[in-house]
MARRO-48262 format. One record per residue (C-alpha): chain; x, y, z; residue number from 1; residue in three letters. Coordinates in Angstrom, 1 decimal. Layout:
BEGIN
A:X:Y:Z:NUM:ALA
...
END
This chain:
BEGIN
A:4.9:108.4:-45.5:1:MET
A:2.6:108.1:-48.5:2:GLY
A:-0.6:106.2:-47.8:3:SER
A:0.7:103.8:-45.2:4:PHE
A:0.9:104.3:-41.4:5:ALA
A:1.9:102.2:-38.5:6:LEU
A:1.7:102.5:-34.7:7:THR
A:3.1:100.0:-32.2:8:ALA
A:2.8:99.5:-28.5:9:THR
A:4.2:97.2:-25.9:10:GLY
A:6.7:94.6:-27.1:11:ALA
A:6.1:95.7:-30.7:12:ALA
A:7.2:99.2:-30.0:13:LEU
A:10.2:97.8:-28.1:14:ALA
A:11.1:95.8:-31.2:15:ALA
A:11.0:98.9:-33.4:16:VAL
A:13.3:100.8:-30.9:17:ASP
A:15.7:97.9:-30.6:18:ALA
A:15.9:96.6:-34.2:19:VAL
A:15.4:99.5:-36.6:20:VAL
A:18.6:101.4:-35.8:21:PRO
A:20.6:98.3:-36.7:22:GLY
A:18.7:97.9:-39.9:23:LEU
A:19.5:101.5:-40.7:24:VAL
A:23.2:101.1:-39.9:25:GLU
A:23.3:98.1:-42.1:26:GLU
A:21.6:100.0:-44.9:27:GLN
A:19.1:97.2:-45.3:28:VAL
A:16.5:99.6:-46.9:29:ALA
A:18.7:100.9:-49.7:30:SER
A:20.3:97.5:-50.3:31:ARG
A:16.9:95.8:-50.6:32:LEU
A:15.5:98.4:-53.0:33:MET
A:18.7:98.0:-55.1:34:ALA
A:18.1:94.3:-55.3:35:GLY
A:21.0:93.1:-53.1:36:ASP
A:20.6:89.3:-53.0:37:ALA
A:23.2:89.0:-50.2:38:THR
A:20.8:90.3:-47.5:39:LEU
A:19.6:86.8:-46.4:40:TRP
A:22.9:85.0:-46.3:41:GLY
A:25.0:82.9:-48.5:42:ARG
A:22.7:79.9:-48.6:43:ASP
A:19.8:82.1:-49.8:44:ALA
A:21.8:84.1:-52.3:45:GLU
A:21.2:82.0:-55.4:46:ALA
A:17.4:81.9:-54.9:47:GLU
A:17.1:85.6:-53.8:48:ALA
A:19.0:86.7:-56.9:49:SER
A:16.2:85.4:-59.1:50:ILE
A:13.3:86.4:-56.8:51:ARG
A:13.6:90.2:-56.4:52:LEU
A:11.8:91.3:-59.6:53:GLY
A:8.9:92.6:-57.4:54:TRP
A:11.1:95.6:-56.3:55:ILE
A:11.1:97.4:-59.6:56:ASP
A:8.2:95.8:-61.5:57:LEU
A:6.3:99.1:-62.2:58:PHE
A:7.4:99.8:-65.7:59:GLU
A:6.7:96.2:-66.8:60:GLY
A:3.3:96.1:-65.1:61:SER
A:2.2:99.5:-66.6:62:ARG
A:3.0:98.1:-70.0:63:ALA
A:0.2:95.6:-69.5:64:LEU
A:-2.5:98.2:-68.8:65:LEU
A:-3.5:99.1:-72.4:66:PRO
A:-3.6:95.4:-73.4:67:GLU
A:-5.8:94.5:-70.4:68:ILE
A:-8.1:97.4:-71.0:69:ALA
A:-8.4:96.6:-74.7:70:GLY
A:-9.2:93.0:-74.1:71:LEU
A:-11.9:93.9:-71.5:72:ARG
A:-13.5:96.3:-74.0:73:ALA
A:-13.5:93.6:-76.7:74:ASP
A:-15.1:91.0:-74.4:75:LEU
A:-17.7:93.5:-73.2:76:ARG
A:-18.6:94.3:-76.8:77:ALA
A:-19.2:90.5:-77.2:78:GLU
A:-21.5:90.4:-74.2:79:GLY
A:-18.9:88.7:-72.0:80:VAL
A:-18.9:90.3:-68.6:81:ASP
A:-18.5:87.4:-66.1:82:ARG
A:-14.9:86.6:-65.2:83:VAL
A:-14.0:83.4:-63.5:84:VAL
A:-10.5:83.1:-62.1:85:LEU
A:-9.0:79.6:-62.0:86:CYS
A:-5.9:79.9:-59.8:87:GLY
A:-4.4:78.9:-56.5:88:MET
A:-2.4:80.7:-53.8:89:GLY
A:-0.8:84.0:-55.0:90:GLY
A:-2.6:83.6:-58.3:91:SER
A:-6.0:84.0:-56.6:92:SER
A:-5.6:85.7:-53.3:93:LEU
A:-4.4:89.0:-54.6:94:ALA
A:-7.1:89.4:-57.4:95:PRO
A:-9.7:88.5:-54.8:96:GLU
A:-8.7:91.3:-52.4:97:VAL
A:-8.2:93.8:-55.3:98:ILE
A:-11.6:93.2:-56.8:99:THR
A:-13.4:93.1:-53.4:100:LYS
A:-11.8:96.5:-52.5:101:GLU
A:-12.9:97.9:-55.9:102:ALA
A:-16.4:96.5:-55.5:103:GLY
A:-16.4:94.6:-58.8:104:VAL
A:-17.3:91.0:-59.4:105:GLU
A:-14.8:88.2:-59.8:106:LEU
A:-15.6:84.6:-59.4:107:VAL
A:-12.6:83.0:-57.7:108:VAL
A:-12.4:79.2:-58.2:109:LEU
A:-9.5:78.1:-56.0:110:ASP
A:-11.2:74.8:-55.0:111:ALA
A:-11.5:71.2:-56.0:112:THR
A:-14.6:70.5:-53.9:113:ASP
A:-17.2:69.1:-56.4:114:PRO
A:-20.0:71.2:-55.0:115:GLU
A:-18.0:74.5:-55.3:116:GLN
A:-16.8:73.6:-58.7:117:VAL
A:-20.3:72.7:-59.9:118:ARG
A:-21.6:76.0:-58.6:119:ALA
A:-19.1:77.9:-60.7:120:ALA
A:-20.5:76.2:-63.9:121:LEU
A:-24.1:76.9:-63.1:122:GLU
A:-26.2:79.1:-65.3:123:GLY
A:-25.7:80.5:-68.8:124:ASP
A:-22.0:80.3:-69.8:125:LEU
A:-22.5:82.7:-72.7:126:HIS
A:-21.4:85.8:-70.7:127:PRO
A:-18.5:83.9:-69.1:128:THR
A:-14.8:83.8:-69.7:129:MET
A:-12.0:82.3:-67.6:130:ILE
A:-8.6:83.4:-66.6:131:VAL
A:-6.3:80.5:-65.9:132:VAL
A:-3.4:81.6:-63.7:133:SER
A:-0.4:79.3:-63.0:134:SER
A:3.2:80.3:-62.7:135:LYS
A:4.5:76.7:-63.3:136:SER
A:1.7:75.8:-65.7:137:GLY
A:1.4:72.4:-64.0:138:SER
A:-0.8:73.2:-60.9:139:THR
A:-3.2:70.2:-60.8:140:VAL
A:-6.2:72.2:-59.5:141:GLU
A:-5.9:74.9:-62.2:142:THR
A:-5.3:72.4:-65.0:143:ASP
A:-8.4:70.5:-63.9:144:SER
A:-10.5:73.6:-63.8:145:GLN
A:-9.3:74.7:-67.3:146:ARG
A:-10.2:71.2:-68.7:147:ARG
A:-13.6:71.4:-67.2:148:LEU
A:-14.5:74.9:-68.5:149:PHE
A:-13.1:74.2:-71.9:150:GLU
A:-15.4:71.2:-72.2:151:GLN
A:-18.3:73.1:-70.8:152:ALA
A:-17.9:76.0:-73.3:153:PHE
A:-17.7:73.5:-76.2:154:THR
A:-20.8:71.6:-74.9:155:ASP
A:-22.7:75.0:-74.8:156:ALA
A:-21.8:75.7:-78.4:157:GLY
A:-19.3:78.4:-77.5:158:ILE
A:-15.8:78.7:-79.1:159:ASP
A:-13.8:77.7:-76.0:160:ALA
A:-10.6:79.2:-77.1:161:ALA
A:-12.1:82.6:-77.4:162:SER
A:-13.1:82.5:-73.8:163:ARG
A:-9.8:81.4:-72.2:164:ILE
A:-7.1:83.8:-71.1:165:VAL
A:-3.9:82.5:-69.7:166:ILE
A:-1.4:84.1:-67.2:167:VAL
A:1.8:82.1:-66.7:168:THR
A:5.5:82.4:-66.6:169:ASP
A:7.4:82.6:-69.9:170:PRO
A:8.6:79.2:-71.1:171:GLY
A:6.2:77.3:-68.9:172:SER
A:4.4:74.2:-70.4:173:PRO
A:1.2:76.1:-70.1:174:LEU
A:2.4:79.0:-72.3:175:GLU
A:3.4:76.6:-75.1:176:ASP
A:0.2:74.5:-75.0:177:ALA
A:-2.0:77.6:-74.8:178:SER
A:-0.4:79.3:-77.8:179:ARG
A:-0.8:76.1:-79.8:180:LYS
A:-4.5:75.8:-78.6:181:ALA
A:-5.2:79.3:-79.8:182:GLY
A:-6.5:80.7:-76.6:183:TYR
A:-7.8:84.2:-76.6:184:ARG
A:-4.8:85.8:-74.9:185:ARG
A:-1.6:84.6:-73.2:186:VAL
A:0.0:87.0:-70.7:187:PHE
A:3.4:86.2:-69.3:188:THR
A:4.6:87.6:-66.1:189:ALA
A:8.1:88.4:-64.7:190:ASN
A:9.6:85.0:-63.8:191:PRO
A:11.7:86.7:-61.1:192:GLU
A:8.7:87.3:-59.0:193:VAL
A:7.5:84.5:-56.7:194:GLY
A:3.8:83.7:-56.6:195:GLY
A:3.2:85.3:-53.2:196:ARG
A:4.9:88.5:-54.3:197:TYR
A:3.0:88.6:-57.6:198:SER
A:0.1:90.9:-56.6:199:ALA
A:1.3:93.8:-58.8:200:LEU
A:2.3:91.6:-61.8:201:THR
A:0.2:90.1:-64.5:202:ALA
A:-1.1:87.5:-62.0:203:PHE
A:-2.8:90.2:-59.9:204:GLY
A:-3.5:92.7:-62.6:205:LEU
A:-5.0:90.7:-65.5:206:VAL
A:-8.0:89.1:-63.7:207:PRO
A:-8.6:92.3:-61.6:208:SER
A:-8.5:94.5:-64.6:209:GLY
A:-10.7:92.3:-66.7:210:LEU
A:-13.2:92.4:-63.9:211:ALA
A:-13.2:96.2:-63.8:212:GLY
A:-10.9:97.2:-61.0:213:ALA
A:-8.8:100.4:-61.4:214:ASP
A:-5.4:98.7:-61.6:215:ILE
A:-3.6:101.8:-62.8:216:GLU
A:-4.5:103.6:-59.5:217:ALA
A:-3.4:100.5:-57.6:218:LEU
A:0.0:100.7:-59.3:219:LEU
A:0.3:104.4:-58.8:220:ASP
A:-0.3:104.0:-55.1:221:ASP
A:2.2:101.1:-54.7:222:ALA
A:4.9:103.0:-56.6:223:GLU
A:4.4:106.1:-54.3:224:ASP
A:5.1:103.9:-51.3:225:SER
A:8.2:102.4:-53.0:226:ALA
A:9.7:105.8:-53.1:227:GLU
A:10.3:106.1:-49.4:228:PHE
A:11.1:102.4:-48.7:229:LEU
A:14.6:102.8:-49.9:230:GLY
A:15.4:105.4:-47.2:231:ASP
A:17.9:104.2:-44.6:232:ASP
A:16.0:106.1:-41.9:233:ALA
A:14.4:105.2:-38.6:234:GLU
A:11.0:106.5:-39.7:235:ASP
A:10.9:104.1:-42.7:236:ASN
A:7.6:102.3:-42.0:237:VAL
A:8.7:99.2:-44.0:238:GLY
A:11.7:98.7:-41.7:239:LEU
A:9.4:99.3:-38.7:240:GLN
A:6.9:96.7:-39.8:241:LEU
A:9.7:94.2:-40.6:242:GLY
A:11.0:94.8:-37.1:243:ALA
A:7.7:94.1:-35.3:244:VAL
A:7.2:91.0:-37.4:245:LEU
A:10.6:89.5:-37.0:246:GLY
A:12.3:91.3:-34.1:247:GLY
A:10.2:90.9:-31.0:248:THR
A:12.2:89.4:-28.1:249:ALA
A:11.2:86.7:-27.3:250:PRO
A:9.7:86.2:-30.7:251:LEU
A:5.9:86.7:-31.0:252:ARG
A:5.5:84.3:-33.8:253:ASP
A:1.6:84.1:-33.9:254:LYS
A:0.5:87.2:-36.0:255:ILE
A:-3.2:87.7:-35.3:256:VAL
A:-5.0:89.9:-37.8:257:PHE
A:-8.3:91.6:-37.2:258:ALA
A:-10.0:94.1:-39.5:259:ASP
A:-10.9:97.3:-37.7:260:ALA
A:-12.7:98.9:-40.6:261:GLY
A:-9.8:99.0:-43.1:262:SER
A:-12.0:98.9:-46.2:263:GLY
A:-9.8:96.1:-47.5:264:LEU
A:-11.9:92.9:-47.3:265:PRO
A:-9.8:89.8:-47.7:266:GLY
A:-6.5:91.5:-47.1:267:PHE
A:-5.6:89.4:-44.2:268:ALA
A:-6.1:86.2:-46.3:269:ASP
A:-3.6:87.6:-48.8:270:TRP
A:-1.1:88.5:-46.1:271:ALA
A:-1.6:85.1:-44.6:272:GLU
A:0.0:83.4:-47.5:273:GLN
A:2.8:86.0:-47.9:274:LEU
A:3.8:85.6:-44.3:275:ILE
A:3.4:81.9:-43.7:276:ALA
A:5.0:80.7:-47.0:277:GLU
A:7.8:83.2:-46.8:278:SER
A:8.8:82.6:-43.2:279:THR
A:7.6:79.1:-42.1:280:GLY
A:10.7:77.0:-42.5:281:LYS
A:13.8:75.6:-40.7:282:LEU
A:11.7:75.0:-37.7:283:GLY
A:10.8:78.7:-37.2:284:THR
A:8.7:81.4:-38.8:285:GLY
A:5.6:83.4:-38.3:286:LEU
A:2.1:81.9:-38.2:287:LEU
A:-0.6:84.3:-39.4:288:PRO
A:-4.0:84.0:-37.8:289:VAL
A:-7.1:85.6:-39.5:290:VAL
A:-9.5:86.5:-36.7:291:ALA
A:-12.0:89.3:-35.8:292:SER
A:-12.0:92.1:-33.3:293:LEU
A:-13.8:90.1:-30.7:294:ASP
A:-11.6:87.1:-31.1:295:ALA
A:-9.9:85.7:-28.0:296:PRO
A:-6.5:86.0:-29.5:297:GLU
A:-6.9:89.8:-30.0:298:ILE
A:-7.5:90.2:-26.2:299:HIS
A:-4.8:87.9:-25.1:300:THR
A:-1.7:88.7:-23.1:301:ARG
A:0.0:85.5:-24.4:302:ALA
A:3.7:86.3:-24.8:303:PRO
A:3.9:84.6:-28.3:304:ASP
A:0.9:86.5:-29.9:305:VAL
A:1.2:89.8:-31.8:306:LEU
A:-2.2:91.3:-32.6:307:PRO
A:-2.3:93.4:-35.8:308:VAL
A:-5.3:95.7:-36.4:309:LEU
A:-6.0:96.7:-40.0:310:LEU
A:-7.4:100.2:-39.6:311:ALA
A:-9.0:102.7:-42.0:312:PRO
A:-6.9:105.4:-43.6:313:LEU
A:-8.9:108.1:-41.7:314:ASP
A:-7.6:106.6:-38.5:315:GLY
A:-11.1:106.0:-37.1:316:ASP
A:-10.6:102.4:-36.3:317:ALA
A:-13.4:100.3:-34.8:318:ALA
A:-13.1:100.1:-31.1:319:ASP
A:-11.6:96.7:-30.1:320:ASP
A:-12.7:97.1:-26.5:321:GLY
A:-9.2:96.2:-25.1:322:VAL
A:-7.7:99.5:-24.1:323:SER
A:-9.4:102.0:-21.7:324:GLY
A:-8.7:104.0:-18.6:325:PRO
A:-6.4:102.1:-16.2:326:GLY
A:-5.8:99.3:-18.7:327:THR
A:-2.1:98.3:-19.0:328:PRO
A:-0.6:99.0:-22.4:329:GLU
A:-1.1:95.9:-24.5:330:ALA
A:1.2:94.8:-27.3:331:THR
A:-0.3:95.4:-30.6:332:ARG
A:0.4:96.9:-34.1:333:VAL
A:-2.1:99.1:-36.0:334:THR
A:-1.6:99.6:-39.7:335:VAL
A:-3.6:101.6:-42.2:336:SER
A:-3.1:102.4:-45.8:337:GLY
A:-4.6:102.2:-49.3:338:SER
A:-4.4:98.9:-51.0:339:LEU
A:-1.5:99.4:-53.3:340:GLY
A:0.7:100.7:-50.5:341:SER
A:-0.4:97.9:-48.2:342:GLN
A:0.5:95.2:-50.8:343:LEU
A:4.0:96.6:-51.5:344:PHE
A:4.9:97.6:-47.9:345:VAL
A:3.9:94.1:-46.5:346:TRP
A:6.0:92.4:-49.2:347:GLU
A:8.9:94.6:-48.3:348:TYR
A:8.4:94.1:-44.5:349:ALA
A:8.2:90.3:-44.8:350:VAL
A:11.5:90.3:-46.7:351:ALA
A:13.1:92.3:-43.9:352:VAL
A:11.6:90.0:-41.3:353:ALA
A:13.2:87.1:-43.2:354:GLY
A:16.6:88.6:-42.6:355:ARG
A:15.9:89.0:-38.9:356:LEU
A:14.7:85.4:-38.6:357:LEU
A:17.7:84.1:-40.5:358:GLY
A:15.7:82.4:-43.2:359:ILE
A:15.3:82.7:-47.0:360:ASN
A:11.9:84.3:-47.6:361:PRO
A:11.8:83.3:-51.2:362:PHE
A:11.7:79.5:-51.1:363:ASP
A:9.0:77.1:-50.0:364:GLN
A:10.8:73.8:-49.4:365:PRO
A:7.9:71.9:-47.9:366:ASP
A:5.0:72.8:-50.2:367:VAL
A:5.7:70.1:-52.7:368:GLU
A:5.4:67.2:-50.1:369:ALA
A:1.6:67.2:-49.9:370:ALA
A:1.3:67.5:-53.7:371:LYS
A:3.5:64.5:-54.2:372:LYS
A:1.5:62.5:-51.6:373:ALA
A:-1.7:63.4:-53.3:374:ALA
A:-0.4:62.4:-56.7:375:ARG
A:0.7:59.1:-55.3:376:GLY
A:-2.7:58.4:-53.9:377:LEU
A:-4.4:59.3:-57.2:378:LEU
A:-2.0:56.9:-59.0:379:ASP
A:-2.4:54.0:-56.6:380:ASP
A:-6.0:54.4:-55.7:381:ARG
A:-5.8:52.6:-52.3:382:PRO
A:-8.9:51.7:-50.4:383:GLU
A:-9.9:54.2:-47.8:384:SER
A:-9.0:53.1:-44.3:385:ALA
A:-12.0:52.4:-42.2:386:PRO
A:-12.8:55.0:-39.5:387:PRO
A:-11.8:54.4:-35.9:388:ALA
A:-15.5:54.9:-35.1:389:PHE
A:-18.6:56.7:-36.3:390:VAL
A:-20.6:59.2:-34.2:391:ASP
A:-23.8:60.3:-35.8:392:GLY
A:-23.0:61.4:-39.4:393:VAL
A:-19.3:61.9:-38.6:394:VAL
A:-16.6:59.3:-39.4:395:GLU
A:-13.6:59.8:-37.0:396:VAL
A:-10.1:58.9:-38.1:397:ARG
A:-6.8:59.3:-36.2:398:GLY
A:-3.9:57.5:-34.7:399:ASP
A:-4.9:55.1:-32.0:400:PRO
A:-2.5:56.8:-29.6:401:ASP
A:-4.3:60.1:-30.3:402:LEU
A:-7.9:58.8:-30.0:403:LEU
A:-7.4:56.5:-27.0:404:GLY
A:-10.8:55.5:-25.7:405:SER
A:-12.7:58.2:-27.5:406:ALA
A:-16.1:57.2:-28.8:407:THR
A:-17.7:60.6:-29.7:408:THR
A:-16.7:63.6:-31.8:409:VAL
A:-16.4:65.6:-28.5:410:GLY
A:-14.1:63.0:-27.0:411:ASP
A:-11.9:63.0:-30.1:412:ALA
A:-11.7:66.8:-30.1:413:LEU
A:-10.7:66.8:-26.4:414:GLU
A:-8.0:64.2:-27.2:415:ALA
A:-6.6:66.4:-30.0:416:LEU
A:-6.6:69.6:-27.9:417:LEU
A:-4.9:67.7:-25.1:418:GLY
A:-1.8:67.5:-27.4:419:ARG
A:-1.5:71.3:-27.7:420:LEU
A:1.9:72.4:-26.3:421:PRO
A:2.1:75.6:-24.2:422:ASP
A:3.1:77.8:-27.2:423:ARG
A:1.2:75.7:-29.8:424:GLY
A:-1.6:76.4:-32.2:425:TYR
A:-4.6:74.5:-33.7:426:LEU
A:-5.1:74.4:-37.4:427:SER
A:-8.6:73.7:-38.7:428:VAL
A:-8.6:72.5:-42.3:429:GLN
A:-11.9:72.3:-44.1:430:ALA
A:-11.8:70.4:-47.4:431:TYR
A:-15.4:71.6:-48.2:432:LEU
A:-17.3:74.2:-50.2:433:ASP
A:-16.4:77.6:-48.7:434:ARG
A:-19.4:79.2:-50.3:435:HIS
A:-21.8:76.4:-49.4:436:GLY
A:-20.7:75.9:-45.8:437:GLN
A:-19.5:79.3:-44.7:438:PRO
A:-20.8:78.9:-41.2:439:ASP
A:-18.2:76.3:-40.6:440:LEU
A:-15.7:79.1:-40.0:441:GLU
A:-17.6:79.9:-36.8:442:GLN
A:-15.9:77.0:-35.1:443:VAL
A:-12.7:79.0:-35.0:444:ARG
A:-13.4:81.4:-32.1:445:ALA
A:-15.0:78.8:-29.8:446:PRO
A:-11.9:76.6:-30.4:447:LEU
A:-9.6:79.5:-29.5:448:ALA
A:-11.7:80.1:-26.3:449:ALA
A:-11.6:76.3:-25.5:450:ALA
A:-7.8:76.0:-26.0:451:THR
A:-6.6:79.4:-24.9:452:GLY
A:-4.3:79.2:-28.0:453:ARG
A:-4.4:80.7:-31.5:454:PRO
A:-6.5:78.8:-34.0:455:VAL
A:-6.2:79.1:-37.7:456:THR
A:-8.9:78.2:-40.2:457:PHE
A:-8.2:77.2:-43.8:458:GLY
A:-10.2:76.0:-46.7:459:TRP
A:-8.6:73.1:-48.6:460:GLY
A:-6.9:72.8:-50.8:461:PRO
A:-6.2:76.5:-51.1:462:ARG
A:-4.4:76.7:-47.7:463:PHE
A:-1.9:74.1:-49.1:464:LEU
A:-0.6:76.9:-51.3:465:HIS
A:-0.4:79.2:-48.2:466:SER
A:-0.1:78.1:-44.6:467:THR
A:0.7:74.6:-45.7:468:GLY
A:4.4:75.5:-45.9:469:GLN
A:4.4:76.7:-42.2:470:PHE
A:2.5:73.5:-41.1:471:HIS
A:5.4:71.3:-42.2:472:LYS
A:8.4:73.6:-42.1:473:GLY
A:7.6:76.1:-39.3:474:GLY
A:7.7:75.6:-35.5:475:SER
A:6.6:72.0:-34.8:476:PRO
A:3.9:73.0:-32.3:477:VAL
A:0.7:72.6:-34.3:478:GLY
A:-2.1:70.1:-34.0:479:VAL
A:-4.5:69.6:-36.9:480:PHE
A:-8.2:69.1:-37.3:481:LEU
A:-9.1:68.1:-40.8:482:GLN
A:-12.7:68.2:-42.0:483:LEU
A:-13.9:66.5:-45.2:484:THR
A:-17.3:65.7:-46.5:485:GLY
A:-19.3:63.4:-48.8:486:ALA
A:-20.7:65.0:-51.9:487:SER
A:-23.4:63.9:-54.3:488:GLY
A:-22.4:63.1:-57.9:489:GLU
A:-18.8:63.7:-58.6:490:ASP
A:-17.7:66.2:-61.3:491:VAL
A:-15.5:64.5:-64.0:492:ALA
A:-12.3:66.1:-65.1:493:ILE
A:-12.0:65.8:-68.9:494:PRO
A:-9.0:63.8:-70.0:495:GLY
A:-8.2:62.5:-66.5:496:GLN
A:-9.0:59.1:-64.9:497:PRO
A:-10.3:60.8:-61.7:498:PHE
A:-12.9:63.4:-60.8:499:GLY
A:-12.8:66.4:-58.5:500:PHE
A:-14.2:64.4:-55.6:501:GLY
A:-11.3:61.9:-55.9:502:GLU
A:-8.9:64.8:-56.3:503:LEU
A:-9.9:66.6:-53.1:504:ILE
A:-10.0:63.3:-51.2:505:ALA
A:-6.5:62.6:-52.3:506:ALA
A:-5.3:66.1:-51.4:507:GLN
A:-6.8:65.8:-47.9:508:ALA
A:-5.4:62.3:-47.3:509:ALA
A:-2.0:63.3:-48.8:510:GLY
A:-1.6:66.3:-46.5:511:ASP
A:-2.7:64.3:-43.4:512:ALA
A:-0.1:61.7:-44.4:513:GLN
A:2.7:64.2:-44.6:514:VAL
A:1.7:65.9:-41.4:515:LEU
A:1.8:62.6:-39.6:516:ALA
A:5.2:61.8:-41.1:517:GLU
A:6.4:65.1:-39.6:518:HIS
A:5.0:64.0:-36.2:519:GLY
A:2.1:66.4:-36.2:520:ARG
A:-1.1:65.1:-34.5:521:PRO
A:-4.0:64.9:-37.0:522:VAL
A:-7.7:64.3:-36.3:523:LEU
A:-9.8:63.7:-39.4:524:ARG
A:-13.6:64.1:-39.3:525:LEU
A:-15.5:63.0:-42.4:526:HIS
A:-19.1:64.3:-42.7:527:LEU
A:-21.2:61.8:-44.4:528:THR
A:-24.0:64.4:-44.5:529:ASP
A:-22.6:67.9:-44.9:530:ARG
A:-25.4:70.0:-43.4:531:ALA
A:-26.0:67.7:-40.5:532:ALA
A:-22.3:67.1:-40.0:533:GLY
A:-21.4:70.8:-39.8:534:VAL
A:-24.2:71.2:-37.2:535:ALA
A:-22.8:68.2:-35.2:536:GLN
A:-19.2:69.4:-35.3:537:VAL
A:-20.3:72.9:-34.2:538:ARG
A:-22.3:71.5:-31.4:539:ALA
A:-19.4:69.4:-30.2:540:ALA
A:-17.1:72.4:-30.3:541:VAL
A:-19.6:74.6:-28.4:542:ASP
A:-19.7:71.9:-25.7:543:ALA
A:-16.0:71.9:-25.1:544:LEU
A:-14.9:73.4:-21.7:545:PRO
A:-13.4:76.9:-21.9:546:ARG
A:-10.0:77.7:-20.5:547:THR
A:-10.9:81.3:-19.7:548:GLY
A:-8.7:84.1:-20.9:549:GLU
A:-6.8:83.2:-24.1:550:ASN
A:-3.1:82.6:-23.4:551:GLY
END
């Protein structure tokens, strides 16, 4: 089956045996690869009919290769070899994994934190170019980053237009404005491919190719996998993967990823958006959890958790320490494959899972709510509400019914975790610098051990373009820990009345507001000193009592 393989055990294998024969009988594989928009029901048909361009994109994507290669050669001849990608969601996650796998450098700026933004501007800008990627052309983060770099290039005596490459949908406001501005190159992508399905379009290929990744080999590999996905056969691994994602009974809706030596760093982060944004709606869906081999969720026997191990192609996966002589067979899925195949098969499988779940995998009805709330806060500029209390360098905010008599960060955490339902999850949302405070991610596993439940960790605002859809539209069983931090001098956004610090504050507050409106418990911890605050939060998490075995 090309360069993709799947094994399943326990409830995952039972789903394959129970569900795949029906998918074969219904000819789902051949219908999907033929672009049949009726597969997801009448309500989804209009949207699906204009969102299936990813199925047969190969000819159009190959046509880009000479142009990308020529542009890269021209830029290198001019001494420009540092590529900064300004993009969010699908516009940044796919190029990040493609370039990591290729071992080439790409600076991904999918942030509005002033410290992270400032770091991307540091040093000599003369070897730097930016790729601005936005399907709609109106993404506030990406527009702000473009404005900042354009001004910075000009201030450095560099012809800004010669250093800006645009990737957008045809007819978007960004395309028109960019052509008028005379930017170096404007690439337009197939508008019938949604952002989370755009890895093999211009959105994934242009920044990756300019950074030096072998995007032709990536396309070759993906196209090879596409050849067998149209087969209405029980050994079709795309149908099998779709069945284990959407067909377990009862549904195992927490999909926990752990890398077992796949050689694809960052792949789970890309899959996270694909799965959460495609399925998290109508009160159902699949919640992806990016974890590690030693994570509590991987060793759980919880009936709503599906562990997925990303293994190397040679089959020599790292030992997860779960199975052994006398150990009952655990439910799990192991997948392996080269990157192009993985990208395409997972896109296909999530579309199949959408059919099984009874949802439209191509819309994202709840993503816009947080954006609107953030824009409203930027327009109105309300005074920040005072914290409920301050503990050390941490300001604590939350509904009085949630906080109760809490007076410490530890008390507040215990109050939030006390709201977790039996099949719930905790979402940690860090609106901070993911390069400057990477150790903050280490709170995830201790929180999973403390709760006995799956815990996700997302950097804001990038998760708003990913798991943010599931948080509002998926199963209403989440509780939310939001972490924000004070920064030094703000970074101004040219032509805007607000800076990046105000923008990220509004994004955090706006999302908290929308979550609260949906009845989701939210605890907000604001670190008035970032380094000391991270240490204080980690200490409070480590002090939480453990529940024992996850699940």
